[in-house]
Phi, psi and omega in degrees: 000124177286163181297324180293314179298320179295321179296319178297319179292324177297316180295317180298318180293323178296317180296317180297318180301312183296317184295314181293322177294318181295318183295320182285335180290336182289342178251011180279181177287159182300332182280351173082003185247334183269063180276124184294322181222121180257089185297334183297330178297321177291324177297315182298311182294312181299319180295317181291321180293314187279331185247353177106154182292346181290352178270010182302328177302328178297319177296316182297314182294318179296316180293319180298315180297317181293314182298318179296317180294317183297314184286337184268327187247333184262314183228065182290149177230114185287341183273355182255126179297156181299319181298319179294322179295317179293323178294321178295316179299318179295321180295319179292324176296320178295324177296320177296318178297315181299318180296319179296317182291320178296315179297318179295322178297314179298321180295312181293331183281321188248342179248290176047060181223146177285343176234069190292337185256017179266355178232145183298316182301312181294324179296316178297319177297318180295320184288308191269334181261303184292309182280308187294306183284318184298325183283347177296329183301308183295320181298312180298312182294317184293315179299318180297316182292318180296321178294318179295326181277359178084011182267349184216121179293155184295326184291343179259006185300314184292312181299310181290329179295316178296318178299315179299314182297315179296322177298318178294317180300314179298318179299317178296316183291331182272323190259318183303319177299337176297324177297321178294325180298311184285345180275338183245151179290154180292145181267007179221163181251147182276074175280162177305320179295322180294321179295320177296320179296318178297319179298316179296318179297318178295321178295317178296321178295318179297317181296312183292322180293324178290326178290324184272312187245001179264196181253019178290324178246130185263030175215161185240120173227138183301323180300344181296335181295339181282351177295335180279347184299316179302324179297315180294318180297315179301312180297321182294316184283324188264334187236005172064208184299314181300312181298322181296312182299316181293320180295317180297318180296320178295316179296318181295316181297318179294321181294316179296316180300313182292319182293318178297333179273000177084021179242158177104173186286354184258001180272074183248358182194208176305156185297322182294324177290321179298316180294323178296317178296319177297321181298316177297318179298313182296325180295313180295317180298317181297313181299314182294322182289320178297318179293320178298318180296317178297318179296318179295317179294318180293320179294319178296318179296318179296320179295316179299316179295319180294322178294313180297315180295319177297322178295319178298315179295320182292329180267002180295143177289339176281157176270127183238126185234138167244121179228146185300133184292338182266307184269344182069006178284144181292134177262315180214141179222133183284168187294324179302319179291318180300316182292321182289323182276334182087008179260154169274167179297320179299320179293320180292327183292349176261002181248171174236166178303330180295330180291338181264348186243089184294341181275353183240131171273170179300321179295317178298318183292319178296323178298320177294327183276350184304314180303327180284319181295321185261008176071019178269358179203154180259341186213136175242128181233133177202166179243141178201204179233149171252144177252124178284171181296328181278003176094353179282162183240156171210143181286147182221159169239127188245137171236126185236135174231158178256124178257120180260001185284340180281166177299317174247123183302142180228153172266138178249119180244128176248118187245131178246126175289116184250032178300311179295323178297315178297317179299317179296318179298320178294320178296318179297319177297318178296317178296321179296318178296318180296319178297319178298320177296319179297319179296318178296319180295315181294326176296316179295321178298318180296318178297318178297318178298320179299315177297320179294322176297319177298318180293320178298320178296322177295318178296322178296317178296320179297320178298318178297318180293320179296320178296319178296318178294321179298321178296319181290327179290336186298315182296312178300324181295316178294327177296315179299318181299317180296319179298316181296321178295320178295321179296319180297324181279323191259335187257122175292130182222158175290167186299319179295318179297319179298320179296322178294320180295317179298323177296321177297320179297320179297320179293324176298318179296322180293319178296319180297320179294319177300317180298319180295320178297316179299315181295319179296321182289325183280337184297143183303143180286140177271350184061018177260128183280145179225161172282119183238154174270117184300313183297318181295320180294321178294318179299322178300320179287326176298324179301324181283339189241350188295333180295318179291323175301315181296321181294331184261004178074029180264122181268125182260126180243128178250122177241077185275140174289144186286327184246043183290121181284163173284157178231163175268123180200163171279115191305307185295327179290321177298316180295326178297321177300311181298316181296318180299316182291320178296321178294320176297322178295319178299316184287335180282334183281128183287171176301142183110350173096175182182203184219141174237124182246129178249120182238134175240147179194177175244145181207119176053044178078014179236148170277127183248124176241122177245130177241111186247131178238166179252036184279199186286342182082175185235135178283162182296325181294325183277329185309320186288351183245001190294337180264002178286142178299137176068009175275126179209149176253005182280140181289155176062229181235037176293330180235158179266343184076015182250343188303303183288330177296316178293320179301314179299318179295321179295314181298316178297324179294329177272013178062033180250194182215144178234130184238152180231134175229119184204149171221143180303130179082358184235013176084181185223142177235120174261128179244123180249127178243122178234137184293144176259122177253128179267106182203177177298119184291062174247158180298128179243148178291151181286000000 
């Protein structure tokens, strides 16, 4: 709040205080002290509560101005000096400020609500603590100051003090709630029907007020005051707190107006006694109406909340059950449970939870409820099954609590259908089991791969050693051959001896050729393509393996094309492909022998090499993995699982294709297709 705005509010509050005090004084008693309703007290308290305690100067200025005017023009006293009168006025203004601040403190301390009159508890605190106790401050201080200033004799202190206190209480109860009304939004809409209802209510109020305090009836009976009760009840129930406050203010104004005019049921004696009696009546009427309005508002709010809460529960996807704590019979079941179970509410109200839970006996269910019955637990949770009306089952998770707030204690059960949850848990368990199997399989594969790598490393070392030994064998072989040639030339021998020597020389040449083939195959590849003779390269590999074929009874058949062209390839890599496939064919043929057929031809611009064996064949499950690295069906560490993988890589590198056709028990055929390039048969870079 800026200083300018605060100053304007202070001036406005001072003006409101002076106007309300001045207006009510014009209908007061001639002595100026027996005012039936002091509206300015309500203005002061309402302004300080709604706008803050910083507006207290407005209360002080308004009260000071009114008191000075009242004492100077309405009830002058020639025996009191002006200074004393101003001091008295200032003291009474200070009493008004103190009363407003004390009342605001009590309100903020014990009520502190934007809608203070919408609850019975807050309304009672406002009536008896804020208004009743708070207004005692001003009455005590004002009576003391007036007595000290010579304006009030001591013998009238109690009587005038009670009148003053009741006038302030009435002012607070009638005016302060108006500030609350304007501070909060209306709880109803001004529909055409609502306007008609207000018009009828105002008409009824006018008729009854004329009958009670007007001149329509020329006699006075106390029961007539109750004719205004229907108007107040109507306003309280239909228009809430705003309607109640305005109705009470209208009734009070009408009552004061009629009584001052000598009409109505309270004009039974002198005017001061009539006003005192009216003051008591209005106080009781105001208190009862405010409490009635709070009760109506609170009941409507509770009903609205219960309806809203009941609708939420009824529409909940969970099943909600209320069953009697003694008989266990269902009292209330929400719509979600009825639809899921297939029962109507009437059918369920003749059943108990045990009737829906085939896995639990009555004894088992009572055991579960024991912690709730004996107060050793607040919540019971368990999982079981529910049986529908059609006999089907579904898994549930149940939470049960005991409610003691009802006349008859009930158990509240919240049931969740966990069919999807169970399904998900089962799927997760299956996935977890599958993952465990995969981990075990991969662990076994890694262990097998490790052994194969060790074996491959051993084979590599063996190959290196074999190449080294072949190189070392080469010199002695040539030495033996030279000696045999010299013997053949220099030593006369018979014909048979000469033939044996020539045969020995031929065997030396054959051994030397084998050693050369081994060295050529083992030497590192240059990855440079050359024009090679397919048949010659195949024969070189046959030379390395034909001895093993013979030992195992494997018959090798060569079906070479007569006009097979040369192709571009890396020689040692091509020979490695042929050797790998021949070795696999040898291992696939069982004991007892078989046949391996090598066929060459041309097809669609490609050189085609087919190696067909009569071995055990390959199953469909294994076929898809034969080119995977380290995949092998050989027991132990007989194979590395790299032969066909390397073969596949070499063929793809040469822009060729390798195909496999096999059936268990009918042998296997490997088909190699390599492109034929027509060019100058000179060595070309790869």
